[in-house]
C-alpha angles and dihedrals in degrees: 000000000000091000090051091051091049092050091048091050093050091049091050091049092051093048094047090047090052089052092054091050091049092058099028131085114336141147111262123182123222090247090056089052089053092049092050092050090050091056104032113019114123087207092069101040096083089052093050089050090049089053090054092048091050091049090052090050088060090056089047092052091050090055088070087076090064121090122266109238121188128182126186128190124181136176119187146170113235119204125215118274133215139212131218140170118267089266089054094250129123095048114203126180117236114202115218128187104262101213114081127182137177136184126176136170125190133180126194119184114190111229103168125010100167090263094301096126095043091047090048092054091046090049092052091049093049092048089050090052090048090051091053091049090050089052090049091050091050089048091051092048091049091049092051090049091049089048089055092051092045095049092043087052089052092045095052092043089057090042090055090053090050093049092046090051092050090045091054089048092049092049090051090053089046091054089051090050092052089051091050091046090056088051090050096244098108134056125239089229090061091053091049092052092050091046086056089055091052091048091052091050090051090052090048089054091053091051091048091050091052091048091050091051092052093046092048091050092049092048096046093047098046094042092049093236119162113282112261094032114143107204117219108194117235106259093206091070091086091053095057117114102235115204119247101208123175119268091244090058092053090047092052090051091049094053091054103031109029110114089208091062091038091054092049090048090051091052089057090053091048091051092051091050089049088057090056091047093053092045091054089071089072093058128079122256120228127192141165113244133196133167147165131195140175123193135172149234103026102237099174090078125075113250094028117248115233094220138098120257115208131184139160137198143188127191150118122284123206123187131180129184102221093187089064087075090073102020104047096057091075092049091049091051091050091050092051091052090048089053091050089051091050090051090050090049089052091053090047091050091053090049093049091049091050091051094046092045093052091050092048092048093050091049090047092055090042091054090058090053090046091056092051091049094046093048088057091045092053091049091052094043093052091047090049092049091050091050094047092046090053092048091047091052088054092048091248097117136050127240089249088061090053092049092048092048092048093048092047091051093048092047094049093048091050091050090050091053090050093047093053092049091047090059090058094041095052090046090056089043088057089049089052096048092047092047096245102108 
């Protein structure tokens, strides 16, 4: 029994350990983050539901083409009546059959509604398309936000490695200083100043760790990843060969693919359909009608006849709202102004996309130049640090020179990390602005 309990405990430990690994630290690509957000993000669920509601509204609008069918059934108790002279004298009781019944059935099939039904269906379809574009825009915004978290996570992970490397280097120099101090060839003040550098690097590591924890939490939550996941950015992302297309190519993609422009264009279409819908009020409505009814007793005769009266009819019904001649004009004028406003908003959206696209493209090209410049700066800073360290070891440089060289090297390496990440970020920003993210 003891062996069985031990085996069970070991098995439970293995299984629980496997669960921790499954949701612990692991490499996740940016595309996997997008896929997880598509399936699990709470930010997108209301938009997916809105798409479903809009699709059902299309089906509801189509149902207006179907005939209206009404059926009525009634059963009643009819009390006796009475007759009098016109001055209410000479009262005389008038017996009436007490059981009353009624059954009627009517059908009305719209034939011509002035375009109201067709415009209603078109309006529902256009609103459904607008809902899908709104969902696409929200998805793109979420992806850009997740990209920012992901690249910041990568940036601070690299920054931590840079700081750790400089910290190890600083501690090595500090050990050498202590050895020289014991030999009487270094000042205590120099050691104190370098200890301050080490302390500042330690504090910087703590801040970086806290920032990484916040970024990871934001990314995991918004992407709908399993709780407890520690995202390790894909290191190959920096090695990708990102295309350097012309600005005109990006602009052409934006005009055809941007959900911002698409949504504005859809609003124009909705406004034009609304004009047709309002204008349909000024046209007559035509429908086919048919009906059948049976009622009893027949009370229009005196004395009443205790029998059922049945009749049926078929025909064409025409209705016209005469008041629309002087009421609808104002609604039509308002709809035309609304359409003009939608067209102006479309033009403004195109202009805003052009402005944003130009800025993103300039920053994208600038980021490439920044990387080239910072790579040269890092090379020079490392060479300078090596030279100063050699001169300091030979008592040919001051501690301030060592501090300046160390700070310059750390600063240049941090700027290089940021520059490389900026290239990727502005590429994805171009994808977002052009509607291709």
